[in-house]
CHARMM-style PDB file with segment names, atoms N, HN, CA, C and O in Angstrom:
ATOM      1  N   MET     1     160.785 -75.770 143.889  1.00  0.00      PROA
ATOM      2  CA  MET     1     161.018 -74.762 144.328  1.00  0.00      PROA
ATOM      3  C   MET     1     160.569 -74.940 145.791  1.00  0.00      PROA
ATOM      4  O   MET     1     159.727 -75.658 146.331  1.00  0.00      PROA
ATOM      5  N   ALA     2     161.285 -74.186 146.149  1.00  0.00      PROA
ATOM      6  HN  ALA     2     161.968 -73.603 145.711  1.00  0.00      PROA
ATOM      7  CA  ALA     2     160.801 -74.357 148.046  1.00  0.00      PROA
ATOM      8  C   ALA     2     159.442 -73.278 148.286  1.00  0.00      PROA
ATOM      9  O   ALA     2     159.256 -72.340 147.511  1.00  0.00      PROA
ATOM     10  N   GLU     3     158.692 -73.500 149.254  1.00  0.00      PROA
ATOM     11  HN  GLU     3     158.842 -74.262 149.884  1.00  0.00      PROA
ATOM     12  CA  GLU     3     157.581 -72.861 149.491  1.00  0.00      PROA
ATOM     13  C   GLU     3     157.939 -71.799 150.288  1.00  0.00      PROA
ATOM     14  O   GLU     3     158.862 -71.793 151.102  1.00  0.00      PROA
ATOM     15  N   THR     4     156.682 -70.306 149.861  1.00  0.00      PROA
ATOM     16  HN  THR     4     155.932 -70.310 149.200  1.00  0.00      PROA
ATOM     17  CA  THR     4     157.408 -69.943 151.345  1.00  0.00      PROA
ATOM     18  C   THR     4     156.217 -68.854 151.585  1.00  0.00      PROA
ATOM     19  O   THR     4     155.576 -68.111 150.843  1.00  0.00      PROA
ATOM     20  N   THR     5     156.234 -69.120 152.968  1.00  0.00      PROA
ATOM     21  HN  THR     5     156.755 -69.724 153.572  1.00  0.00      PROA
ATOM     22  CA  THR     5     154.944 -68.485 153.754  1.00  0.00      PROA
ATOM     23  C   THR     5     155.462 -67.576 154.325  1.00  0.00      PROA
ATOM     24  O   THR     5     156.483 -67.637 155.010  1.00  0.00      PROA
ATOM     25  N   LYS     6     154.703 -66.492 154.061  1.00  0.00      PROA
ATOM     26  HN  LYS     6     153.874 -66.443 153.504  1.00  0.00      PROA
ATOM     27  CA  LYS     6     154.097 -65.167 154.628  1.00  0.00      PROA
ATOM     28  C   LYS     6     153.474 -65.095 156.006  1.00  0.00      PROA
ATOM     29  O   LYS     6     152.614 -65.846 156.468  1.00  0.00      PROA
ATOM     30  N   SER     7     153.891 -64.358 156.413  1.00  0.00      PROA
ATOM     31  HN  SER     7     154.589 -63.748 156.037  1.00  0.00      PROA
ATOM     32  CA  SER     7     153.268 -64.226 158.047  1.00  0.00      PROA
ATOM     33  C   SER     7     151.890 -63.470 158.427  1.00  0.00      PROA
ATOM     34  O   SER     7     151.941 -62.305 158.824  1.00  0.00      PROA
ATOM     35  N   THR     8     151.084 -63.916 158.343  1.00  0.00      PROA
ATOM     36  HN  THR     8     151.043 -64.862 158.021  1.00  0.00      PROA
ATOM     37  CA  THR     8     149.867 -62.870 158.067  1.00  0.00      PROA
ATOM     38  C   THR     8     149.242 -62.670 159.660  1.00  0.00      PROA
ATOM     39  O   THR     8     148.038 -62.417 159.637  1.00  0.00      PROA
ATOM     40  N   ASP     9     149.771 -62.729 160.879  1.00  0.00      PROA
ATOM     41  HN  ASP     9     150.750 -62.935 160.898  1.00  0.00      PROA
ATOM     42  CA  ASP     9     149.479 -62.771 161.817  1.00  0.00      PROA
ATOM     43  C   ASP     9     149.676 -61.817 162.522  1.00  0.00      PROA
ATOM     44  O   ASP     9     150.308 -61.820 163.579  1.00  0.00      PROA
ATOM     45  N   ASN    10     148.959 -60.571 161.809  1.00  0.00      PROA
ATOM     46  HN  ASN    10     148.446 -60.568 160.951  1.00  0.00      PROA
ATOM     47  CA  ASN    10     149.079 -58.681 162.746  1.00  0.00      PROA
ATOM     48  C   ASN    10     148.442 -58.921 163.210  1.00  0.00      PROA
ATOM     49  O   ASN    10     147.408 -58.602 162.624  1.00  0.00      PROA
ATOM     50  N   LYS    11     148.148 -59.624 164.541  1.00  0.00      PROA
ATOM     51  HN  LYS    11     148.988 -59.883 165.017  1.00  0.00      PROA
ATOM     52  CA  LYS    11     147.392 -59.606 166.091  1.00  0.00      PROA
ATOM     53  C   LYS    11     147.921 -58.502 166.567  1.00  0.00      PROA
ATOM     54  O   LYS    11     148.978 -58.267 165.983  1.00  0.00      PROA
ATOM     55  N   LYS    12     147.645 -57.671 167.417  1.00  0.00      PROA
ATOM     56  HN  LYS    12     146.786 -57.862 167.892  1.00  0.00      PROA
ATOM     57  CA  LYS    12     147.803 -56.063 167.747  1.00  0.00      PROA
ATOM     58  C   LYS    12     147.827 -56.688 169.459  1.00  0.00      PROA
ATOM     59  O   LYS    12     146.939 -57.016 170.246  1.00  0.00      PROA
ATOM     60  N   PRO    13     148.585 -56.666 169.491  1.00  0.00      PROA
ATOM     61  CA  PRO    13     148.390 -56.948 171.163  1.00  0.00      PROA
ATOM     62  C   PRO    13     146.594 -56.486 172.599  1.00  0.00      PROA
ATOM     63  O   PRO    13     146.084 -55.368 172.676  1.00  0.00      PROA
ATOM     64  N   VAL    14     146.378 -57.064 172.982  1.00  0.00      PROA
ATOM     65  HN  VAL    14     146.792 -57.972 172.919  1.00  0.00      PROA
ATOM     66  CA  VAL    14     144.963 -57.043 173.240  1.00  0.00      PROA
ATOM     67  C   VAL    14     145.079 -56.314 174.594  1.00  0.00      PROA
ATOM     68  O   VAL    14     145.825 -57.071 175.215  1.00  0.00      PROA
ATOM     69  N   ALA    15     144.835 -55.477 175.264  1.00  0.00      PROA
ATOM     70  HN  ALA    15     144.229 -54.862 174.759  1.00  0.00      PROA
ATOM     71  CA  ALA    15     144.974 -55.177 176.552  1.00  0.00      PROA
ATOM     72  C   ALA    15     143.737 -55.912 177.501  1.00  0.00      PROA
ATOM     73  O   ALA    15     142.541 -56.163 177.356  1.00  0.00      PROA
ATOM     74  N   GLU    16     144.419 -56.031 178.192  1.00  0.00      PROA
ATOM     75  HN  GLU    16     145.390 -55.828 178.310  1.00  0.00      PROA
ATOM     76  CA  GLU    16     144.066 -56.784 179.328  1.00  0.00      PROA
ATOM     77  C   GLU    16     142.225 -55.572 180.346  1.00  0.00      PROA
ATOM     78  O   GLU    16     142.430 -54.394 180.640  1.00  0.00      PROA
ATOM     79  N   PRO    17     141.000 -56.127 180.601  1.00  0.00      PROA
ATOM     80  CA  PRO    17     140.229 -55.196 180.175  1.00  0.00      PROA
ATOM     81  C   PRO    17     140.428 -54.931 181.938  1.00  0.00      PROA
ATOM     82  O   PRO    17     140.436 -55.838 182.770  1.00  0.00      PROA
ATOM     83  N   ALA    18     140.575 -53.524 182.222  1.00  0.00      PROA
ATOM     84  HN  ALA    18     140.569 -52.786 181.547  1.00  0.00      PROA
ATOM     85  CA  ALA    18     140.481 -52.810 183.443  1.00  0.00      PROA
ATOM     86  C   ALA    18     139.843 -54.036 184.817  1.00  0.00      PROA
ATOM     87  O   ALA    18     139.025 -54.913 184.542  1.00  0.00      PROA
ATOM     88  N   GLU    19     140.275 -53.888 185.882  1.00  0.00      PROA
ATOM     89  HN  GLU    19     140.940 -53.175 186.105  1.00  0.00      PROA
ATOM     90  CA  GLU    19     139.704 -54.187 186.816  1.00  0.00      PROA
ATOM     91  C   GLU    19     138.625 -53.279 187.498  1.00  0.00      PROA
ATOM     92  O   GLU    19     138.648 -52.073 187.744  1.00  0.00      PROA
ATOM     93  N   ALA    20     137.315 -54.593 187.811  1.00  0.00      PROA
ATOM     94  HN  ALA    20     137.296 -55.573 187.611  1.00  0.00      PROA
ATOM     95  CA  ALA    20     136.153 -53.146 188.437  1.00  0.00      PROA
ATOM     96  C   ALA    20     136.155 -52.310 189.629  1.00  0.00      PROA
ATOM     97  O   ALA    20     136.383 -52.900 190.685  1.00  0.00      PROA
ATOM     98  N   LEU    21     135.956 -51.111 189.674  1.00  0.00      PROA
ATOM     99  HN  LEU    21     135.770 -50.631 188.816  1.00  0.00      PROA
ATOM    100  CA  LEU    21     135.918 -51.159 190.981  1.00  0.00      PROA
ATOM    101  C   LEU    21     133.792 -51.070 192.060  1.00  0.00      PROA
ATOM    102  O   LEU    21     132.631 -50.725 191.841  1.00  0.00      PROA
ATOM    103  N   TYR    22     134.560 -51.595 193.008  1.00  0.00      PROA
ATOM    104  HN  TYR    22     135.503 -51.876 193.186  1.00  0.00      PROA
ATOM    105  CA  TYR    22     133.313 -51.757 193.856  1.00  0.00      PROA
ATOM    106  C   TYR    22     133.316 -50.482 195.140  1.00  0.00      PROA
ATOM    107  O   TYR    22     134.283 -49.833 195.539  1.00  0.00      PROA
ATOM    108  N   GLU    23     132.517 -50.443 195.388  1.00  0.00      PROA
ATOM    109  HN  GLU    23     131.731 -50.970 195.063  1.00  0.00      PROA
ATOM    110  CA  GLU    23     131.777 -49.615 196.813  1.00  0.00      PROA
ATOM    111  C   GLU    23     132.827 -50.214 198.206  1.00  0.00      PROA
ATOM    112  O   GLU    23     132.872 -51.385 198.585  1.00  0.00      PROA
ATOM    113  N   ALA    24     133.180 -49.688 198.471  1.00  0.00      PROA
ATOM    114  HN  ALA    24     133.143 -48.738 198.163  1.00  0.00      PROA
ATOM    115  CA  ALA    24     133.555 -50.050 200.139  1.00  0.00      PROA
ATOM    116  C   ALA    24     131.840 -51.116 200.656  1.00  0.00      PROA
ATOM    117  O   ALA    24     131.609 -52.323 200.734  1.00  0.00      PROA
ATOM    118  N   SER    25     131.058 -49.949 200.879  1.00  0.00      PROA
ATOM    119  HN  SER    25     131.245 -48.969 200.816  1.00  0.00      PROA
ATOM    120  CA  SER    25     129.773 -50.722 201.090  1.00  0.00      PROA
ATOM    121  C   SER    25     129.110 -51.963 200.637  1.00  0.00      PROA
ATOM    122  O   SER    25     128.164 -52.626 201.065  1.00  0.00      PROA
ATOM    123  N   ALA    26     129.771 -52.043 199.810  1.00  0.00      PROA
ATOM    124  HN  ALA    26     130.539 -51.505 199.463  1.00  0.00      PROA
ATOM    125  CA  ALA    26     129.179 -53.909 198.412  1.00  0.00      PROA
ATOM    126  C   ALA    26     129.894 -54.717 198.991  1.00  0.00      PROA
ATOM    127  O   ALA    26     129.533 -55.799 199.455  1.00  0.00      PROA
ATOM    128  N   LEU    27     131.609 -53.970 199.018  1.00  0.00      PROA
ATOM    129  HN  LEU    27     131.903 -53.092 198.642  1.00  0.00      PROA
ATOM    130  CA  LEU    27     132.260 -55.557 199.385  1.00  0.00      PROA
ATOM    131  C   LEU    27     132.184 -55.665 200.815  1.00  0.00      PROA
ATOM    132  O   LEU    27     132.735 -56.684 201.229  1.00  0.00      PROA
ATOM    133  N   ALA    28     131.464 -54.633 202.063  1.00  0.00      PROA
ATOM    134  HN  ALA    28     131.015 -53.805 201.726  1.00  0.00      PROA
ATOM    135  CA  ALA    28     131.602 -55.250 203.263  1.00  0.00      PROA
ATOM    136  C   ALA    28     130.375 -56.113 203.337  1.00  0.00      PROA
ATOM    137  O   ALA    28     130.349 -57.090 204.085  1.00  0.00      PROA
ATOM    138  N   GLU    29     129.056 -55.675 202.353  1.00  0.00      PROA
ATOM    139  HN  GLU    29     129.077 -54.882 201.746  1.00  0.00      PROA
ATOM    140  CA  GLU    29     127.678 -56.973 202.447  1.00  0.00      PROA
ATOM    141  C   GLU    29     127.975 -57.470 202.260  1.00  0.00      PROA
ATOM    142  O   GLU    29     127.356 -58.259 202.973  1.00  0.00      PROA
ATOM    143  N   ALA    30     129.079 -58.455 201.413  1.00  0.00      PROA
ATOM    144  HN  ALA    30     129.582 -57.813 200.834  1.00  0.00      PROA
ATOM    145  CA  ALA    30     129.659 -59.757 200.683  1.00  0.00      PROA
ATOM    146  C   ALA    30     131.250 -60.116 201.051  1.00  0.00      PROA
ATOM    147  O   ALA    30     132.041 -60.663 200.283  1.00  0.00      PROA
ATOM    148  N   ALA    31     131.534 -59.654 202.470  1.00  0.00      PROA
ATOM    149  HN  ALA    31     130.892 -59.209 203.094  1.00  0.00      PROA
ATOM    150  CA  ALA    31     132.882 -59.881 203.110  1.00  0.00      PROA
ATOM    151  C   ALA    31     132.941 -61.100 203.434  1.00  0.00      PROA
ATOM    152  O   ALA    31     133.985 -61.438 202.876  1.00  0.00      PROA
ATOM    153  N   TRP    32     132.347 -62.459 204.211  1.00  0.00      PROA
ATOM    154  HN  TRP    32     131.498 -62.184 204.664  1.00  0.00      PROA
ATOM    155  CA  TRP    32     132.211 -63.873 204.500  1.00  0.00      PROA
ATOM    156  C   TRP    32     132.387 -63.966 202.416  1.00  0.00      PROA
ATOM    157  O   TRP    32     133.574 -64.227 202.215  1.00  0.00      PROA
ATOM    158  N   GLN    33     131.655 -63.845 201.068  1.00  0.00      PROA
ATOM    159  HN  GLN    33     130.692 -63.634 201.232  1.00  0.00      PROA
ATOM    160  CA  GLN    33     132.579 -64.186 199.920  1.00  0.00      PROA
ATOM    161  C   GLN    33     132.946 -64.279 200.086  1.00  0.00      PROA
ATOM    162  O   GLN    33     133.151 -65.203 200.873  1.00  0.00      PROA
ATOM    163  N   HSD    34     133.986 -63.275 199.549  1.00  0.00      PROA
ATOM    164  HN  HSD    34     133.820 -62.524 198.909  1.00  0.00      PROA
ATOM    165  CA  HSD    34     135.030 -62.708 199.246  1.00  0.00      PROA
ATOM    166  C   HSD    34     136.343 -62.807 200.336  1.00  0.00      PROA
ATOM    167  O   HSD    34     137.463 -63.063 199.895  1.00  0.00      PROA
ATOM    168  N   PHE    35     136.093 -62.562 201.935  1.00  0.00      PROA
ATOM    169  HN  PHE    35     135.183 -62.354 202.294  1.00  0.00      PROA
ATOM    170  CA  PHE    35     137.213 -62.211 202.613  1.00  0.00      PROA
ATOM    171  C   PHE    35     137.040 -63.686 203.168  1.00  0.00      PROA
ATOM    172  O   PHE    35     137.881 -64.496 202.777  1.00  0.00      PROA
ATOM    173  N   ASN    36     136.214 -64.061 203.892  1.00  0.00      PROA
ATOM    174  HN  ASN    36     135.532 -63.403 204.209  1.00  0.00      PROA
ATOM    175  CA  ASN    36     136.185 -64.795 204.867  1.00  0.00      PROA
ATOM    176  C   ASN    36     136.277 -63.792 206.409  1.00  0.00      PROA
ATOM    177  O   ASN    36     136.465 -64.064 207.595  1.00  0.00      PROA
ATOM    178  N   PHE    37     136.081 -62.781 205.779  1.00  0.00      PROA
ATOM    179  HN  PHE    37     135.928 -62.561 204.816  1.00  0.00      PROA
ATOM    180  CA  PHE    37     135.380 -61.838 207.464  1.00  0.00      PROA
ATOM    181  C   PHE    37     134.588 -61.664 207.336  1.00  0.00      PROA
ATOM    182  O   PHE    37     133.934 -61.847 206.309  1.00  0.00      PROA
ATOM    183  N   PRO    38     134.013 -60.883 209.092  1.00  0.00      PROA
ATOM    184  CA  PRO    38     133.181 -60.126 209.031  1.00  0.00      PROA
ATOM    185  C   PRO    38     132.712 -58.469 208.451  1.00  0.00      PROA
ATOM    186  O   PRO    38     133.152 -57.392 208.854  1.00  0.00      PROA
ATOM    187  N   PRO    39     131.621 -58.741 207.326  1.00  0.00      PROA
ATOM    188  CA  PRO    39     131.383 -57.527 207.553  1.00  0.00      PROA
ATOM    189  C   PRO    39     131.616 -55.797 208.366  1.00  0.00      PROA
ATOM    190  O   PRO    39     131.431 -54.664 207.923  1.00  0.00      PROA
ATOM    191  N   GLU    40     131.995 -56.206 209.431  1.00  0.00      PROA
ATOM    192  HN  GLU    40     132.145 -57.127 209.791  1.00  0.00      PROA
ATOM    193  CA  GLU    40     132.658 -55.264 210.317  1.00  0.00      PROA
ATOM    194  C   GLU    40     134.622 -54.567 210.001  1.00  0.00      PROA
ATOM    195  O   GLU    40     135.383 -53.600 209.968  1.00  0.00      PROA
ATOM    196  N   LEU    41     134.447 -55.973 209.856  1.00  0.00      PROA
ATOM    197  HN  LEU    41     133.829 -56.759 209.883  1.00  0.00      PROA
ATOM    198  CA  LEU    41     135.807 -55.813 209.411  1.00  0.00      PROA
ATOM    199  C   LEU    41     136.741 -54.802 208.746  1.00  0.00      PROA
ATOM    200  O   LEU    41     137.588 -53.948 209.007  1.00  0.00      PROA
ATOM    201  N   VAL    42     135.975 -55.504 207.548  1.00  0.00      PROA
ATOM    202  HN  VAL    42     135.287 -56.198 207.336  1.00  0.00      PROA
ATOM    203  CA  VAL    42     136.138 -55.306 205.716  1.00  0.00      PROA
ATOM    204  C   VAL    42     135.940 -53.584 205.601  1.00  0.00      PROA
ATOM    205  O   VAL    42     136.591 -52.763 204.956  1.00  0.00      PROA
ATOM    206  N   ALA    43     134.541 -53.381 206.676  1.00  0.00      PROA
ATOM    207  HN  ALA    43     134.012 -54.048 207.201  1.00  0.00      PROA
ATOM    208  CA  ALA    43     134.580 -52.129 206.246  1.00  0.00      PROA
ATOM    209  C   ALA    43     135.372 -50.599 207.104  1.00  0.00      PROA
ATOM    210  O   ALA    43     135.265 -49.389 206.903  1.00  0.00      PROA
ATOM    211  N   VAL    44     136.211 -51.489 208.165  1.00  0.00      PROA
ATOM    212  HN  VAL    44     136.298 -52.472 208.328  1.00  0.00      PROA
ATOM    213  CA  VAL    44     136.714 -50.429 208.749  1.00  0.00      PROA
ATOM    214  C   VAL    44     138.288 -50.348 208.187  1.00  0.00      PROA
ATOM    215  O   VAL    44     139.114 -49.438 208.123  1.00  0.00      PROA
ATOM    216  N   ALA    45     138.286 -51.478 207.889  1.00  0.00      PROA
ATOM    217  HN  ALA    45     137.615 -52.218 207.941  1.00  0.00      PROA
ATOM    218  CA  ALA    45     139.069 -52.215 206.956  1.00  0.00      PROA
ATOM    219  C   ALA    45     139.795 -50.926 205.935  1.00  0.00      PROA
ATOM    220  O   ALA    45     140.815 -50.238 205.890  1.00  0.00      PROA
ATOM    221  N   LEU    46     138.585 -51.128 205.229  1.00  0.00      PROA
ATOM    222  HN  LEU    46     137.756 -51.687 205.265  1.00  0.00      PROA
ATOM    223  CA  LEU    46     138.798 -50.644 202.925  1.00  0.00      PROA
ATOM    224  C   LEU    46     138.259 -48.746 204.320  1.00  0.00      PROA
ATOM    225  O   LEU    46     138.843 -47.795 203.800  1.00  0.00      PROA
ATOM    226  N   LYS    47     137.375 -48.188 205.768  1.00  0.00      PROA
ATOM    227  HN  LYS    47     136.901 -48.960 206.190  1.00  0.00      PROA
ATOM    228  CA  LYS    47     137.835 -47.044 205.857  1.00  0.00      PROA
ATOM    229  C   LYS    47     139.324 -46.596 206.601  1.00  0.00      PROA
ATOM    230  O   LYS    47     139.949 -45.565 206.354  1.00  0.00      PROA
ATOM    231  N   SER    48     139.549 -47.220 207.170  1.00  0.00      PROA
ATOM    232  HN  SER    48     139.041 -48.058 207.371  1.00  0.00      PROA
ATOM    233  CA  SER    48     141.157 -47.382 207.594  1.00  0.00      PROA
ATOM    234  C   SER    48     141.987 -46.588 206.639  1.00  0.00      PROA
ATOM    235  O   SER    48     142.240 -45.409 206.888  1.00  0.00      PROA
ATOM    236  N   ALA    49     142.494 -47.272 205.380  1.00  0.00      PROA
ATOM    237  HN  ALA    49     142.288 -48.230 205.178  1.00  0.00      PROA
ATOM    238  CA  ALA    49     142.893 -47.482 203.782  1.00  0.00      PROA
ATOM    239  C   ALA    49     142.014 -46.307 203.679  1.00  0.00      PROA
ATOM    240  O   ALA    49     142.749 -45.547 203.048  1.00  0.00      PROA
ATOM    241  N   ASP    50     140.959 -45.681 203.878  1.00  0.00      PROA
ATOM    242  HN  ASP    50     140.362 -46.299 204.391  1.00  0.00      PROA
ATOM    243  CA  ASP    50     140.331 -44.219 203.266  1.00  0.00      PROA
ATOM    244  C   ASP    50     140.170 -44.376 201.505  1.00  0.00      PROA
ATOM    245  O   ASP    50     140.342 -43.520 200.637  1.00  0.00      PROA
ATOM    246  N   LYS    51     139.792 -45.750 201.392  1.00  0.00      PROA
ATOM    247  HN  LYS    51     139.652 -46.445 202.097  1.00  0.00      PROA
ATOM    248  CA  LYS    51     139.458 -46.555 199.821  1.00  0.00      PROA
ATOM    249  C   LYS    51     137.707 -46.394 199.962  1.00  0.00      PROA
ATOM    250  O   LYS    51     137.014 -47.013 200.769  1.00  0.00      PROA
ATOM    251  N   GLU    52     137.336 -45.627 199.185  1.00  0.00      PROA
ATOM    252  HN  GLU    52     137.900 -45.125 198.529  1.00  0.00      PROA
ATOM    253  CA  GLU    52     135.677 -45.546 199.259  1.00  0.00      PROA
ATOM    254  C   GLU    52     135.543 -46.817 197.887  1.00  0.00      PROA
ATOM    255  O   GLU    52     134.715 -47.725 197.963  1.00  0.00      PROA
ATOM    256  N   LYS    53     136.475 -46.672 196.723  1.00  0.00      PROA
ATOM    257  HN  LYS    53     137.147 -45.934 196.661  1.00  0.00      PROA
ATOM    258  CA  LYS    53     136.406 -47.464 195.987  1.00  0.00      PROA
ATOM    259  C   LYS    53     136.988 -48.380 195.644  1.00  0.00      PROA
ATOM    260  O   LYS    53     137.836 -47.845 194.930  1.00  0.00      PROA
ATOM    261  N   VAL    54     137.225 -49.634 195.604  1.00  0.00      PROA
ATOM    262  HN  VAL    54     136.536 -50.069 196.183  1.00  0.00      PROA
ATOM    263  CA  VAL    54     138.101 -50.148 195.117  1.00  0.00      PROA
ATOM    264  C   VAL    54     137.991 -51.441 194.175  1.00  0.00      PROA
ATOM    265  O   VAL    54     137.001 -51.719 193.497  1.00  0.00      PROA
ATOM    266  N   THR    55     139.387 -52.315 194.261  1.00  0.00      PROA
ATOM    267  HN  THR    55     140.191 -52.090 194.811  1.00  0.00      PROA
ATOM    268  CA  THR    55     139.054 -53.061 193.332  1.00  0.00      PROA
ATOM    269  C   THR    55     138.703 -54.192 193.929  1.00  0.00      PROA
ATOM    270  O   THR    55     138.833 -53.780 195.082  1.00  0.00      PROA
ATOM    271  N   LEU    56     138.328 -55.398 194.068  1.00  0.00      PROA
ATOM    272  HN  LEU    56     138.223 -55.733 193.132  1.00  0.00      PROA
ATOM    273  CA  LEU    56     138.655 -57.129 194.504  1.00  0.00      PROA
ATOM    274  C   LEU    56     139.688 -57.278 195.101  1.00  0.00      PROA
ATOM    275  O   LEU    56     139.560 -57.628 196.275  1.00  0.00      PROA
ATOM    276  N   THR    57     140.989 -57.100 194.612  1.00  0.00      PROA
ATOM    277  HN  THR    57     141.093 -56.816 193.659  1.00  0.00      PROA
ATOM    278  CA  THR    57     141.618 -57.581 194.434  1.00  0.00      PROA
ATOM    279  C   THR    57     142.633 -57.152 195.121  1.00  0.00      PROA
ATOM    280  O   THR    57     143.357 -58.034 195.585  1.00  0.00      PROA
ATOM    281  N   GLU    58     143.060 -55.488 195.445  1.00  0.00      PROA
ATOM    282  HN  GLU    58     142.472 -54.772 195.069  1.00  0.00      PROA
ATOM    283  CA  GLU    58     143.456 -54.314 195.958  1.00  0.00      PROA
ATOM    284  C   GLU    58     143.241 -54.216 197.477  1.00  0.00      PROA
ATOM    285  O   GLU    58     143.950 -53.706 198.345  1.00  0.00      PROA
ATOM    286  N   ALA    59     141.576 -55.111 197.579  1.00  0.00      PROA
ATOM    287  HN  ALA    59     141.001 -55.525 196.874  1.00  0.00      PROA
ATOM    288  CA  ALA    59     140.381 -55.042 198.069  1.00  0.00      PROA
ATOM    289  C   ALA    59     141.085 -56.568 199.486  1.00  0.00      PROA
ATOM    290  O   ALA    59     141.274 -56.570 200.702  1.00  0.00      PROA
ATOM    291  N   LYS    60     141.181 -57.203 198.798  1.00  0.00      PROA
ATOM    292  HN  LYS    60     141.028 -57.202 197.810  1.00  0.00      PROA
ATOM    293  CA  LYS    60     142.174 -58.433 199.347  1.00  0.00      PROA
ATOM    294  C   LYS    60     143.226 -58.158 200.276  1.00  0.00      PROA
ATOM    295  O   LYS    60     143.212 -58.372 201.489  1.00  0.00      PROA
ATOM    296  N   GLY    61     144.334 -57.556 199.437  1.00  0.00      PROA
ATOM    297  HN  GLY    61     144.346 -57.382 198.452  1.00  0.00      PROA
ATOM    298  CA  GLY    61     145.617 -57.546 200.099  1.00  0.00      PROA
ATOM    299  C   GLY    61     145.701 -56.152 201.227  1.00  0.00      PROA
ATOM    300  O   GLY    61     146.665 -55.806 201.910  1.00  0.00      PROA
ATOM    301  N   ILE    62     143.825 -55.295 201.100  1.00  0.00      PROA
ATOM    302  HN  ILE    62     143.041 -55.576 200.546  1.00  0.00      PROA
ATOM    303  CA  ILE    62     144.177 -54.292 202.192  1.00  0.00      PROA
ATOM    304  C   ILE    62     143.550 -55.743 203.339  1.00  0.00      PROA
ATOM    305  O   ILE    62     144.187 -56.741 203.674  1.00  0.00      PROA
ATOM    306  N   VAL    63     142.602 -55.488 203.587  1.00  0.00      PROA
ATOM    307  HN  VAL    63     142.084 -54.677 203.315  1.00  0.00      PROA
ATOM    308  CA  VAL    63     141.626 -56.804 204.514  1.00  0.00      PROA
ATOM    309  C   VAL    63     142.735 -57.846 204.908  1.00  0.00      PROA
ATOM    310  O   VAL    63     142.879 -58.271 206.054  1.00  0.00      PROA
ATOM    311  N   LYS    64     143.518 -58.214 203.806  1.00  0.00      PROA
ATOM    312  HN  LYS    64     143.402 -57.869 202.875  1.00  0.00      PROA
ATOM    313  CA  LYS    64     144.032 -59.195 204.809  1.00  0.00      PROA
ATOM    314  C   LYS    64     145.166 -58.509 205.943  1.00  0.00      PROA
ATOM    315  O   LYS    64     145.289 -58.914 207.098  1.00  0.00      PROA
ATOM    316  N   ALA    65     145.921 -57.429 205.357  1.00  0.00      PROA
ATOM    317  HN  ALA    65     145.821 -57.100 204.418  1.00  0.00      PROA
ATOM    318  CA  ALA    65     146.752 -57.003 206.056  1.00  0.00      PROA
ATOM    319  C   ALA    65     146.362 -56.000 207.215  1.00  0.00      PROA
ATOM    320  O   ALA    65     147.249 -55.409 207.831  1.00  0.00      PROA
ATOM    321  N   PHE    66     145.245 -55.846 207.456  1.00  0.00      PROA
ATOM    322  HN  PHE    66     144.524 -56.326 206.955  1.00  0.00      PROA
ATOM    323  CA  PHE    66     144.408 -55.101 208.475  1.00  0.00      PROA
ATOM    324  C   PHE    66     143.715 -56.638 209.172  1.00  0.00      PROA
ATOM    325  O   PHE    66     143.032 -56.553 210.193  1.00  0.00      PROA
ATOM    326  N   ALA    67     143.811 -57.151 208.924  1.00  0.00      PROA
ATOM    327  HN  ALA    67     144.365 -57.220 208.095  1.00  0.00      PROA
ATOM    328  CA  ALA    67     142.978 -58.474 209.807  1.00  0.00      PROA
ATOM    329  C   ALA    67     144.678 -58.845 210.387  1.00  0.00      PROA
ATOM    330  O   ALA    67     144.888 -59.263 211.526  1.00  0.00      PROA
ATOM    331  N   GLU    68     145.563 -58.647 209.564  1.00  0.00      PROA
ATOM    332  HN  GLU    68     145.392 -58.308 208.639  1.00  0.00      PROA
ATOM    333  CA  GLU    68     147.101 -59.846 210.121  1.00  0.00      PROA
ATOM    334  C   GLU    68     147.741 -58.600 211.320  1.00  0.00      PROA
ATOM    335  O   GLU    68     148.696 -58.920 212.027  1.00  0.00      PROA
ATOM    336  N   ARG    69     147.225 -57.449 211.423  1.00  0.00      PROA
ATOM    337  HN  ARG    69     146.449 -57.188 210.849  1.00  0.00      PROA
ATOM    338  CA  ARG    69     148.277 -56.450 211.776  1.00  0.00      PROA
ATOM    339  C   ARG    69     148.823 -56.546 212.994  1.00  0.00      PROA
ATOM    340  O   ARG    69     147.859 -56.665 213.751  1.00  0.00      PROA
ATOM    341  N   GLU    70     149.589 -56.559 213.484  1.00  0.00      PROA
ATOM    342  HN  GLU    70     150.372 -56.462 212.869  1.00  0.00      PROA
ATOM    343  CA  GLU    70     148.963 -56.905 215.715  1.00  0.00      PROA
ATOM    344  C   GLU    70     149.210 -55.257 216.170  1.00  0.00      PROA
ATOM    345  O   GLU    70     149.702 -54.157 215.919  1.00  0.00      PROA
ATOM    346  N   VAL    71     148.590 -55.929 216.863  1.00  0.00      PROA
ATOM    347  HN  VAL    71     148.190 -56.823 217.068  1.00  0.00      PROA
ATOM    348  CA  VAL    71     147.792 -55.505 218.192  1.00  0.00      PROA
ATOM    349  C   VAL    71     148.724 -54.402 219.438  1.00  0.00      PROA
ATOM    350  O   VAL    71     148.955 -54.966 220.507  1.00  0.00      PROA
ATOM    351  N   LYS    72     149.091 -53.324 219.343  1.00  0.00      PROA
ATOM    352  HN  LYS    72     148.904 -52.866 218.474  1.00  0.00      PROA
ATOM    353  CA  LYS    72     150.128 -52.801 220.376  1.00  0.00      PROA
ATOM    354  C   LYS    72     148.985 -52.087 221.829  1.00  0.00      PROA
ATOM    355  OT1 LYS    72     149.498 -51.585 222.828  1.00  0.00      PROA
TER     356      LYS     72
END
């Protein structure tokens, strides 16, 4: 007689935890550690993007774009 196996895999999809939001001032204080840019640049980049609270991933994108923008 052939064995049948029942699937006991009743796992529900696990939601990814939301990325933490950080104050712009806290990110500016840790500028060298996270962005490799001076705190003043990080502060101005986030201020010009009108961001008071932002995720680290989003902040990295904003700071990088700000630092690499063409100056006319």
